[in-house]
PyMOL Python script that loads the backbone (N, CA, C, O; Angstrom):
from pymol import cmd

cmd.read_pdbstr("""\
ATOM      1  N   MET A   1      51.118 127.083 122.413  1.00  0.00           N
ATOM      2  CA  MET A   1      51.572 125.757 122.048  1.00  0.00           C
ATOM      3  C   MET A   1      50.375 124.951 121.545  1.00  0.00           C
ATOM      4  O   MET A   1      49.369 124.845 122.245  1.00  0.00           O
ATOM      5  N   LEU A   2      50.469 124.393 120.367  1.00  0.00           N
ATOM      6  CA  LEU A   2      49.391 123.600 119.799  1.00  0.00           C
ATOM      7  C   LEU A   2      49.339 122.219 120.442  1.00  0.00           C
ATOM      8  O   LEU A   2      50.372 121.621 120.743  1.00  0.00           O
ATOM      9  N   SER A   3      48.136 121.729 120.644  1.00  0.00           N
ATOM     10  CA  SER A   3      47.962 120.394 121.201  1.00  0.00           C
ATOM     11  C   SER A   3      48.211 119.352 120.116  1.00  0.00           C
ATOM     12  O   SER A   3      48.326 119.687 118.938  1.00  0.00           O
ATOM     13  N   TYR A   4      48.291 118.111 120.514  1.00  0.00           N
ATOM     14  CA  TYR A   4      48.478 117.009 119.571  1.00  0.00           C
ATOM     15  C   TYR A   4      47.363 117.003 118.533  1.00  0.00           C
ATOM     16  O   TYR A   4      47.630 116.882 117.338  1.00  0.00           O
ATOM     17  N   VAL A   5      46.122 117.131 118.978  1.00  0.00           N
ATOM     18  CA  VAL A   5      44.985 117.104 118.057  1.00  0.00           C
ATOM     19  C   VAL A   5      45.060 118.280 117.090  1.00  0.00           C
ATOM     20  O   VAL A   5      44.846 118.101 115.891  1.00  0.00           O
ATOM     21  N   GLN A   6      45.355 119.463 117.579  1.00  0.00           N
ATOM     22  CA  GLN A   6      45.444 120.637 116.708  1.00  0.00           C
ATOM     23  C   GLN A   6      46.541 120.474 115.664  1.00  0.00           C
ATOM     24  O   GLN A   6      46.368 120.899 114.522  1.00  0.00           O
ATOM     25  N   ARG A   7      47.654 119.874 116.028  1.00  0.00           N
ATOM     26  CA  ARG A   7      48.744 119.659 115.071  1.00  0.00           C
ATOM     27  C   ARG A   7      48.389 118.595 114.049  1.00  0.00           C
ATOM     28  O   ARG A   7      48.804 118.689 112.894  1.00  0.00           O
ATOM     29  N   ALA A   8      47.625 117.581 114.452  1.00  0.00           N
ATOM     30  CA  ALA A   8      47.302 116.468 113.561  1.00  0.00           C
ATOM     31  C   ALA A   8      46.194 116.802 112.573  1.00  0.00           C
ATOM     32  O   ALA A   8      46.188 116.255 111.470  1.00  0.00           O
ATOM     33  N   LEU A   9      45.270 117.664 112.918  1.00  0.00           N
ATOM     34  CA  LEU A   9      44.095 117.930 112.084  1.00  0.00           C
ATOM     35  C   LEU A   9      44.410 118.263 110.630  1.00  0.00           C
ATOM     36  O   LEU A   9      43.760 117.701 109.749  1.00  0.00           O
ATOM     37  N   PRO A  10      45.356 119.133 110.323  1.00  0.00           N
ATOM     38  CA  PRO A  10      45.600 119.476 108.919  1.00  0.00           C
ATOM     39  C   PRO A  10      46.080 118.304 108.063  1.00  0.00           C
ATOM     40  O   PRO A  10      46.020 118.380 106.836  1.00  0.00           O
ATOM     41  N   HIS A  11      46.550 117.234 108.677  1.00  0.00           N
ATOM     42  CA  HIS A  11      47.113 116.104 107.938  1.00  0.00           C
ATOM     43  C   HIS A  11      46.133 114.943 107.759  1.00  0.00           C
ATOM     44  O   HIS A  11      46.485 113.933 107.151  1.00  0.00           O
ATOM     45  N   LEU A  12      44.928 115.068 108.272  1.00  0.00           N
ATOM     46  CA  LEU A  12      43.949 113.986 108.217  1.00  0.00           C
ATOM     47  C   LEU A  12      43.001 114.156 107.040  1.00  0.00           C
ATOM     48  O   LEU A  12      42.683 115.279 106.648  1.00  0.00           O
ATOM     49  N   THR A  13      42.554 113.047 106.481  1.00  0.00           N
ATOM     50  CA  THR A  13      41.519 113.105 105.449  1.00  0.00           C
ATOM     51  C   THR A  13      40.178 112.649 106.005  1.00  0.00           C
ATOM     52  O   THR A  13      39.128 113.069 105.518  1.00  0.00           O
ATOM     53  N   ILE A  14      40.204 111.794 107.020  1.00  0.00           N
ATOM     54  CA  ILE A  14      38.991 111.375 107.710  1.00  0.00           C
ATOM     55  C   ILE A  14      39.270 111.427 109.207  1.00  0.00           C
ATOM     56  O   ILE A  14      40.315 110.972 109.673  1.00  0.00           O
ATOM     57  N   LEU A  15      38.336 111.978 109.939  1.00  0.00           N
ATOM     58  CA  LEU A  15      38.447 112.033 111.403  1.00  0.00           C
ATOM     59  C   LEU A  15      37.125 111.586 111.978  1.00  0.00           C
ATOM     60  O   LEU A  15      36.082 112.166 111.675  1.00  0.00           O
ATOM     61  N   HIS A  16      37.159 110.566 112.800  1.00  0.00           N
ATOM     62  CA  HIS A  16      35.957 110.107 113.491  1.00  0.00           C
ATOM     63  C   HIS A  16      36.218 110.279 114.973  1.00  0.00           C
ATOM     64  O   HIS A  16      37.089 109.617 115.537  1.00  0.00           O
ATOM     65  N   LEU A  17      35.470 111.163 115.601  1.00  0.00           N
ATOM     66  CA  LEU A  17      35.604 111.366 117.036  1.00  0.00           C
ATOM     67  C   LEU A  17      34.441 110.679 117.730  1.00  0.00           C
ATOM     68  O   LEU A  17      33.281 111.015 117.493  1.00  0.00           O
ATOM     69  N   ALA A  18      34.746 109.737 118.568  1.00  0.00           N
ATOM     70  CA  ALA A  18      33.733 109.109 119.408  1.00  0.00           C
ATOM     71  C   ALA A  18      34.044 109.558 120.828  1.00  0.00           C
ATOM     72  O   ALA A  18      34.778 108.898 121.564  1.00  0.00           O
ATOM     73  N   CYS A  19      33.479 110.673 121.184  1.00  0.00           N
ATOM     74  CA  CYS A  19      33.788 111.252 122.484  1.00  0.00           C
ATOM     75  C   CYS A  19      32.583 112.037 122.967  1.00  0.00           C
ATOM     76  O   CYS A  19      31.551 112.097 122.298  1.00  0.00           O
ATOM     77  N   HIS A  20      32.725 112.623 124.108  1.00  0.00           N
ATOM     78  CA  HIS A  20      31.670 113.455 124.645  1.00  0.00           C
ATOM     79  C   HIS A  20      31.900 114.895 124.219  1.00  0.00           C
ATOM     80  O   HIS A  20      33.019 115.296 123.900  1.00  0.00           O
ATOM     81  N   ALA A  21      30.834 115.653 124.222  1.00  0.00           N
ATOM     82  CA  ALA A  21      30.928 117.062 123.849  1.00  0.00           C
ATOM     83  C   ALA A  21      29.916 117.845 124.661  1.00  0.00           C
ATOM     84  O   ALA A  21      28.992 117.276 125.242  1.00  0.00           O
ATOM     85  N   ALA A  22      30.096 119.138 124.696  1.00  0.00           N
ATOM     86  CA  ALA A  22      29.143 120.034 125.340  1.00  0.00           C
ATOM     87  C   ALA A  22      28.674 121.033 124.314  1.00  0.00           C
ATOM     88  O   ALA A  22      29.472 121.593 123.563  1.00  0.00           O
ATOM     89  N   GLN A  23      27.378 121.255 124.285  1.00  0.00           N
ATOM     90  CA  GLN A  23      26.804 122.231 123.365  1.00  0.00           C
ATOM     91  C   GLN A  23      26.166 123.336 124.194  1.00  0.00           C
ATOM     92  O   GLN A  23      25.197 123.100 124.915  1.00  0.00           O
ATOM     93  N   HIS A  24      26.711 124.542 124.088  1.00  0.00           N
ATOM     94  CA  HIS A  24      26.215 125.680 124.836  1.00  0.00           C
ATOM     95  C   HIS A  24      25.286 126.487 123.947  1.00  0.00           C
ATOM     96  O   HIS A  24      25.706 127.063 122.943  1.00  0.00           O
ATOM     97  N   LYS A  25      24.021 126.519 124.331  1.00  0.00           N
ATOM     98  CA  LYS A  25      23.023 127.190 123.504  1.00  0.00           C
ATOM     99  C   LYS A  25      23.167 128.705 123.534  1.00  0.00           C
ATOM    100  O   LYS A  25      22.971 129.353 122.506  1.00  0.00           O
ATOM    101  N   ARG A  26      23.498 129.280 124.661  1.00  0.00           N
ATOM    102  CA  ARG A  26      23.591 130.741 124.764  1.00  0.00           C
ATOM    103  C   ARG A  26      24.871 131.289 124.161  1.00  0.00           C
ATOM    104  O   ARG A  26      24.886 132.406 123.643  1.00  0.00           O
ATOM    105  N   ASN A  27      25.949 130.513 124.224  1.00  0.00           N
ATOM    106  CA  ASN A  27      27.237 130.958 123.692  1.00  0.00           C
ATOM    107  C   ASN A  27      27.877 129.787 122.942  1.00  0.00           C
ATOM    108  O   ASN A  27      28.723 129.086 123.497  1.00  0.00           O
ATOM    109  N   PRO A  28      27.473 129.569 121.670  1.00  0.00           N
ATOM    110  CA  PRO A  28      27.945 128.399 120.926  1.00  0.00           C
ATOM    111  C   PRO A  28      29.463 128.281 120.819  1.00  0.00           C
ATOM    112  O   PRO A  28      29.980 127.171 120.691  1.00  0.00           O
ATOM    113  N   ILE A  29      30.180 129.389 120.868  1.00  0.00           N
ATOM    114  CA  ILE A  29      31.637 129.331 120.759  1.00  0.00           C
ATOM    115  C   ILE A  29      32.252 128.587 121.949  1.00  0.00           C
ATOM    116  O   ILE A  29      33.404 128.159 121.885  1.00  0.00           O
ATOM    117  N   GLU A  30      31.494 128.435 123.022  1.00  0.00           N
ATOM    118  CA  GLU A  30      31.961 127.687 124.190  1.00  0.00           C
ATOM    119  C   GLU A  30      31.709 126.186 124.055  1.00  0.00           C
ATOM    120  O   GLU A  30      32.113 125.413 124.923  1.00  0.00           O
ATOM    121  N   SER A  31      31.049 125.767 122.981  1.00  0.00           N
ATOM    122  CA  SER A  31      30.817 124.347 122.749  1.00  0.00           C
ATOM    123  C   SER A  31      32.135 123.666 122.427  1.00  0.00           C
ATOM    124  O   SER A  31      33.058 124.309 121.927  1.00  0.00           O
ATOM    125  N   GLY A  32      32.234 122.393 122.704  1.00  0.00           N
ATOM    126  CA  GLY A  32      33.479 121.718 122.382  1.00  0.00           C
ATOM    127  C   GLY A  32      33.446 120.238 122.657  1.00  0.00           C
ATOM    128  O   GLY A  32      32.534 119.730 123.309  1.00  0.00           O
ATOM    129  N   PHE A  33      34.465 119.542 122.147  1.00  0.00           N
ATOM    130  CA  PHE A  33      34.658 118.131 122.400  1.00  0.00           C
ATOM    131  C   PHE A  33      35.446 117.976 123.688  1.00  0.00           C
ATOM    132  O   PHE A  33      36.311 118.799 123.989  1.00  0.00           O
ATOM    133  N   TYR A  34      35.159 116.938 124.447  1.00  0.00           N
ATOM    134  CA  TYR A  34      35.951 116.627 125.630  1.00  0.00           C
ATOM    135  C   TYR A  34      37.054 115.658 125.234  1.00  0.00           C
ATOM    136  O   TYR A  34      36.789 114.475 125.019  1.00  0.00           O
ATOM    137  N   LEU A  35      38.261 116.133 125.136  1.00  0.00           N
ATOM    138  CA  LEU A  35      39.442 115.326 124.835  1.00  0.00           C
ATOM    139  C   LEU A  35      40.398 115.472 126.010  1.00  0.00           C
ATOM    140  O   LEU A  35      40.269 116.427 126.776  1.00  0.00           O
ATOM    141  N   PRO A  36      41.347 114.567 126.180  1.00  0.00           N
ATOM    142  CA  PRO A  36      42.297 114.696 127.299  1.00  0.00           C
ATOM    143  C   PRO A  36      43.056 116.025 127.259  1.00  0.00           C
ATOM    144  O   PRO A  36      43.804 116.293 126.319  1.00  0.00           O
ATOM    145  N   ASP A  37      42.861 116.836 128.268  1.00  0.00           N
ATOM    146  CA  ASP A  37      43.622 118.072 128.489  1.00  0.00           C
ATOM    147  C   ASP A  37      43.482 119.122 127.387  1.00  0.00           C
ATOM    148  O   ASP A  37      44.361 119.972 127.244  1.00  0.00           O
ATOM    149  N   GLU A  38      42.404 119.085 126.607  1.00  0.00           N
ATOM    150  CA  GLU A  38      42.252 120.087 125.576  1.00  0.00           C
ATOM    151  C   GLU A  38      40.789 120.184 125.158  1.00  0.00           C
ATOM    152  O   GLU A  38      40.004 119.263 125.382  1.00  0.00           O
ATOM    153  N   THR A  39      40.445 121.286 124.562  1.00  0.00           N
ATOM    154  CA  THR A  39      39.104 121.477 124.051  1.00  0.00           C
ATOM    155  C   THR A  39      39.200 121.906 122.602  1.00  0.00           C
ATOM    156  O   THR A  39      39.986 122.792 122.266  1.00  0.00           O
ATOM    157  N   VAL A  40      38.413 121.290 121.747  1.00  0.00           N
ATOM    158  CA  VAL A  40      38.334 121.656 120.345  1.00  0.00           C
ATOM    159  C   VAL A  40      36.880 121.988 120.075  1.00  0.00           C
ATOM    160  O   VAL A  40      35.995 121.203 120.417  1.00  0.00           O
ATOM    161  N   HIS A  41      36.617 123.132 119.469  1.00  0.00           N
ATOM    162  CA  HIS A  41      35.240 123.506 119.186  1.00  0.00           C
ATOM    163  C   HIS A  41      34.613 122.550 118.186  1.00  0.00           C
ATOM    164  O   HIS A  41      35.321 121.847 117.466  1.00  0.00           O
ATOM    165  N   LEU A  42      33.305 122.522 118.140  1.00  0.00           N
ATOM    166  CA  LEU A  42      32.565 121.515 117.379  1.00  0.00           C
ATOM    167  C   LEU A  42      32.753 121.614 115.871  1.00  0.00           C
ATOM    168  O   LEU A  42      33.799 122.074 115.414  1.00  0.00           O
ATOM    169  N   ALA A  43      31.777 121.198 115.100  1.00  0.00           N
ATOM    170  CA  ALA A  43      31.902 121.021 113.650  1.00  0.00           C
ATOM    171  C   ALA A  43      32.492 122.236 112.930  1.00  0.00           C
ATOM    172  O   ALA A  43      33.218 122.071 111.951  1.00  0.00           O
ATOM    173  N   ALA A  44      32.200 123.428 113.386  1.00  0.00           N
ATOM    174  CA  ALA A  44      32.752 124.622 112.734  1.00  0.00           C
ATOM    175  C   ALA A  44      34.277 124.612 112.757  1.00  0.00           C
ATOM    176  O   ALA A  44      34.916 125.050 111.800  1.00  0.00           O
ATOM    177  N   ALA A  45      34.856 124.123 113.829  1.00  0.00           N
ATOM    178  CA  ALA A  45      36.315 124.056 113.914  1.00  0.00           C
ATOM    179  C   ALA A  45      36.875 123.088 112.884  1.00  0.00           C
ATOM    180  O   ALA A  45      37.950 123.307 112.325  1.00  0.00           O
ATOM    181  N   MET A  46      36.131 122.015 112.641  1.00  0.00           N
ATOM    182  CA  MET A  46      36.596 121.041 111.664  1.00  0.00           C
ATOM    183  C   MET A  46      36.612 121.666 110.265  1.00  0.00           C
ATOM    184  O   MET A  46      37.561 121.475 109.505  1.00  0.00           O
ATOM    185  N   LEU A  47      35.570 122.401 109.939  1.00  0.00           N
ATOM    186  CA  LEU A  47      35.538 123.092 108.647  1.00  0.00           C
ATOM    187  C   LEU A  47      36.632 124.151 108.571  1.00  0.00           C
ATOM    188  O   LEU A  47      37.273 124.310 107.532  1.00  0.00           O
ATOM    189  N   PHE A  48      36.844 124.868 109.656  1.00  0.00           N
ATOM    190  CA  PHE A  48      37.851 125.926 109.717  1.00  0.00           C
ATOM    191  C   PHE A  48      39.255 125.372 109.475  1.00  0.00           C
ATOM    192  O   PHE A  48      40.096 126.045 108.878  1.00  0.00           O
ATOM    193  N   THR A  49      39.509 124.142 109.938  1.00  0.00           N
ATOM    194  CA  THR A  49      40.847 123.569 109.777  1.00  0.00           C
ATOM    195  C   THR A  49      41.067 122.964 108.405  1.00  0.00           C
ATOM    196  O   THR A  49      42.166 122.502 108.098  1.00  0.00           O
ATOM    197  N   GLY A  50      40.013 122.961 107.559  1.00  0.00           N
ATOM    198  CA  GLY A  50      40.224 122.532 106.187  1.00  0.00           C
ATOM    199  C   GLY A  50      39.486 121.291 105.739  1.00  0.00           C
ATOM    200  O   GLY A  50      39.594 120.908 104.574  1.00  0.00           O
ATOM    201  N   PHE A  51      38.732 120.643 106.628  1.00  0.00           N
ATOM    202  CA  PHE A  51      37.946 119.502 106.177  1.00  0.00           C
ATOM    203  C   PHE A  51      36.886 119.983 105.208  1.00  0.00           C
ATOM    204  O   PHE A  51      36.241 121.002 105.452  1.00  0.00           O
ATOM    205  N   ARG A  52      36.694 119.257 104.098  1.00  0.00           N
ATOM    206  CA  ARG A  52      35.728 119.684 103.087  1.00  0.00           C
ATOM    207  C   ARG A  52      34.303 119.336 103.457  1.00  0.00           C
ATOM    208  O   ARG A  52      33.366 119.962 102.962  1.00  0.00           O
ATOM    209  N   SER A  53      34.126 118.363 104.304  1.00  0.00           N
ATOM    210  CA  SER A  53      32.783 118.028 104.768  1.00  0.00           C
ATOM    211  C   SER A  53      32.864 117.529 106.207  1.00  0.00           C
ATOM    212  O   SER A  53      33.850 116.922 106.626  1.00  0.00           O
ATOM    213  N   VAL A  54      31.810 117.801 106.936  1.00  0.00           N
ATOM    214  CA  VAL A  54      31.739 117.446 108.352  1.00  0.00           C
ATOM    215  C   VAL A  54      30.334 116.946 108.635  1.00  0.00           C
ATOM    216  O   VAL A  54      29.359 117.526 108.157  1.00  0.00           O
ATOM    217  N   VAL A  55      30.227 115.894 109.393  1.00  0.00           N
ATOM    218  CA  VAL A  55      28.931 115.412 109.852  1.00  0.00           C
ATOM    219  C   VAL A  55      28.874 115.651 111.350  1.00  0.00           C
ATOM    220  O   VAL A  55      29.744 115.193 112.091  1.00  0.00           O
ATOM    221  N   GLY A  56      27.867 116.358 111.789  1.00  0.00           N
ATOM    222  CA  GLY A  56      27.696 116.627 113.209  1.00  0.00           C
ATOM    223  C   GLY A  56      26.220 116.739 113.535  1.00  0.00           C
ATOM    224  O   GLY A  56      25.403 117.001 112.653  1.00  0.00           O
ATOM    225  N   THR A  57      25.880 116.545 114.782  1.00  0.00           N
ATOM    226  CA  THR A  57      24.484 116.690 115.179  1.00  0.00           C
ATOM    227  C   THR A  57      24.246 118.117 115.661  1.00  0.00           C
ATOM    228  O   THR A  57      25.162 118.797 116.123  1.00  0.00           O
ATOM    229  N   MET A  58      23.028 118.540 115.545  1.00  0.00           N
ATOM    230  CA  MET A  58      22.638 119.859 116.050  1.00  0.00           C
ATOM    231  C   MET A  58      21.921 119.715 117.389  1.00  0.00           C
ATOM    232  O   MET A  58      21.344 120.675 117.898  1.00  0.00           O
ATOM    233  N   TRP A  59      21.962 118.526 117.947  1.00  0.00           N
ATOM    234  CA  TRP A  59      21.314 118.240 119.212  1.00  0.00           C
ATOM    235  C   TRP A  59      22.142 117.198 119.940  1.00  0.00           C
ATOM    236  O   TRP A  59      23.015 116.562 119.350  1.00  0.00           O
ATOM    237  N   GLN A  60      21.868 117.027 121.204  1.00  0.00           N
ATOM    238  CA  GLN A  60      22.565 116.012 121.969  1.00  0.00           C
ATOM    239  C   GLN A  60      22.043 114.645 121.574  1.00  0.00           C
ATOM    240  O   GLN A  60      20.879 114.496 121.203  1.00  0.00           O
ATOM    241  N   MET A  61      22.910 113.648 121.656  1.00  0.00           N
ATOM    242  CA  MET A  61      22.474 112.278 121.414  1.00  0.00           C
ATOM    243  C   MET A  61      23.074 111.377 122.473  1.00  0.00           C
ATOM    244  O   MET A  61      24.134 111.667 123.028  1.00  0.00           O
ATOM    245  N   LEU A  62      22.395 110.294 122.743  1.00  0.00           N
ATOM    246  CA  LEU A  62      22.870 109.337 123.735  1.00  0.00           C
ATOM    247  C   LEU A  62      24.013 108.508 123.167  1.00  0.00           C
ATOM    248  O   LEU A  62      24.056 108.244 121.966  1.00  0.00           O
ATOM    249  N   ASP A  63      24.934 108.100 124.023  1.00  0.00           N
ATOM    250  CA  ASP A  63      26.055 107.257 123.591  1.00  0.00           C
ATOM    251  C   ASP A  63      25.562 105.987 122.907  1.00  0.00           C
ATOM    252  O   ASP A  63      26.174 105.515 121.949  1.00  0.00           O
ATOM    253  N   ALA A  64      24.464 105.440 123.397  1.00  0.00           N
ATOM    254  CA  ALA A  64      23.938 104.194 122.836  1.00  0.00           C
ATOM    255  C   ALA A  64      23.530 104.352 121.374  1.00  0.00           C
ATOM    256  O   ALA A  64      23.497 103.362 120.642  1.00  0.00           O
ATOM    257  N   HIS A  65      23.219 105.566 120.930  1.00  0.00           N
ATOM    258  CA  HIS A  65      22.792 105.793 119.552  1.00  0.00           C
ATOM    259  C   HIS A  65      23.971 105.962 118.591  1.00  0.00           C
ATOM    260  O   HIS A  65      23.790 105.872 117.377  1.00  0.00           O
ATOM    261  N   GLY A  66      25.145 106.200 119.103  1.00  0.00           N
ATOM    262  CA  GLY A  66      26.317 106.451 118.267  1.00  0.00           C
ATOM    263  C   GLY A  66      26.634 105.377 117.253  1.00  0.00           C
ATOM    264  O   GLY A  66      26.841 105.697 116.082  1.00  0.00           O
ATOM    265  N   PRO A  67      26.681 104.100 117.653  1.00  0.00           N
ATOM    266  CA  PRO A  67      27.000 103.057 116.672  1.00  0.00           C
ATOM    267  C   PRO A  67      25.995 103.000 115.521  1.00  0.00           C
ATOM    268  O   PRO A  67      26.395 102.831 114.370  1.00  0.00           O
ATOM    269  N   GLU A  68      24.725 103.135 115.803  1.00  0.00           N
ATOM    270  CA  GLU A  68      23.728 103.084 114.732  1.00  0.00           C
ATOM    271  C   GLU A  68      23.845 104.295 113.815  1.00  0.00           C
ATOM    272  O   GLU A  68      23.734 104.163 112.597  1.00  0.00           O
ATOM    273  N   GLU A  69      24.069 105.471 114.388  1.00  0.00           N
ATOM    274  CA  GLU A  69      24.238 106.675 113.568  1.00  0.00           C
ATOM    275  C   GLU A  69      25.469 106.542 112.679  1.00  0.00           C
ATOM    276  O   GLU A  69      25.448 106.951 111.518  1.00  0.00           O
ATOM    277  N   SER A  70      26.535 105.973 113.220  1.00  0.00           N
ATOM    278  CA  SER A  70      27.754 105.772 112.425  1.00  0.00           C
ATOM    279  C   SER A  70      27.494 104.844 111.247  1.00  0.00           C
ATOM    280  O   SER A  70      27.981 105.085 110.142  1.00  0.00           O
ATOM    281  N   LYS A  71      26.726 103.780 111.480  1.00  0.00           N
ATOM    282  CA  LYS A  71      26.385 102.871 110.384  1.00  0.00           C
ATOM    283  C   LYS A  71      25.593 103.600 109.308  1.00  0.00           C
ATOM    284  O   LYS A  71      25.807 103.372 108.117  1.00  0.00           O
ATOM    285  N   GLN A  72      24.687 104.468 109.716  1.00  0.00           N
ATOM    286  CA  GLN A  72      23.866 105.202 108.757  1.00  0.00           C
ATOM    287  C   GLN A  72      24.714 106.144 107.901  1.00  0.00           C
ATOM    288  O   GLN A  72      24.430 106.332 106.718  1.00  0.00           O
ATOM    289  N   VAL A  73      25.742 106.730 108.489  1.00  0.00           N
ATOM    290  CA  VAL A  73      26.599 107.679 107.763  1.00  0.00           C
ATOM    291  C   VAL A  73      27.664 106.951 106.949  1.00  0.00           C
ATOM    292  O   VAL A  73      27.795 107.179 105.747  1.00  0.00           O
ATOM    293  N   TYR A  74      28.427 106.071 107.609  1.00  0.00           N
ATOM    294  CA  TYR A  74      29.581 105.457 106.955  1.00  0.00           C
ATOM    295  C   TYR A  74      29.223 104.288 106.062  1.00  0.00           C
ATOM    296  O   TYR A  74      29.961 103.990 105.123  1.00  0.00           O
ATOM    297  N   GLY A  75      28.116 103.618 106.323  1.00  0.00           N
ATOM    298  CA  GLY A  75      27.695 102.491 105.484  1.00  0.00           C
ATOM    299  C   GLY A  75      27.609 102.863 104.016  1.00  0.00           C
ATOM    300  O   GLY A  75      28.294 102.253 103.194  1.00  0.00           O
ATOM    301  N   PRO A  76      26.779 103.855 103.654  1.00  0.00           N
ATOM    302  CA  PRO A  76      26.690 104.251 102.254  1.00  0.00           C
ATOM    303  C   PRO A  76      28.001 104.830 101.691  1.00  0.00           C
ATOM    304  O   PRO A  76      28.308 104.641 100.514  1.00  0.00           O
ATOM    305  N   LEU A  77      28.757 105.522 102.519  1.00  0.00           N
ATOM    306  CA  LEU A  77      30.013 106.114 102.040  1.00  0.00           C
ATOM    307  C   LEU A  77      31.034 105.068 101.637  1.00  0.00           C
ATOM    308  O   LEU A  77      31.771 105.241 100.666  1.00  0.00           O
ATOM    309  N   PHE A  78      31.071 103.974 102.398  1.00  0.00           N
ATOM    310  CA  PHE A  78      32.090 102.959 102.158  1.00  0.00           C
ATOM    311  C   PHE A  78      31.515 101.645 101.659  1.00  0.00           C
ATOM    312  O   PHE A  78      32.218 100.635 101.625  1.00  0.00           O
ATOM    313  N   GLY A  79      30.250 101.644 101.272  1.00  0.00           N
ATOM    314  CA  GLY A  79      29.642 100.440 100.720  1.00  0.00           C
ATOM    315  C   GLY A  79      29.485  99.316 101.719  1.00  0.00           C
ATOM    316  O   GLY A  79      29.558  98.144 101.349  1.00  0.00           O
ATOM    317  N   ILE A  80      29.268  99.655 102.986  1.00  0.00           N
ATOM    318  CA  ILE A  80      29.114  98.672 104.050  1.00  0.00           C
ATOM    319  C   ILE A  80      27.620  98.511 104.335  1.00  0.00           C
ATOM    320  O   ILE A  80      26.884  99.492 104.440  1.00  0.00           O
ATOM    321  N   ARG A  81      27.196  97.281 104.454  1.00  0.00           N
ATOM    322  CA  ARG A  81      25.774  97.027 104.772  1.00  0.00           C
ATOM    323  C   ARG A  81      25.598  96.671 106.214  1.00  0.00           C
ATOM    324  O   ARG A  81      24.476  96.426 106.657  1.00  0.00           O
TER     325      ARG A  81
END
""", "prot")
cmd.dss("prot")
cmd.show_as("cartoon", "prot")
cmd.util.cbc("prot")
cmd.orient("prot")
């Protein structure tokens, strides 16, 4: 049975996840986002489901850094200063 997120992914053009994730260095396939009652693998899963581009970190980042990183990515994309 597909989860809500898995069913919705093919219909989205932009997805912004502000959530926690785990990155497993020894077994990357075990990495994933923490969502209610489900796990979705990281950026590779987004590409696999059909997104043409994905922005993801290759390292852990603090929650406090998220808003600034989002401004750096989305500002130029949407002409926001």
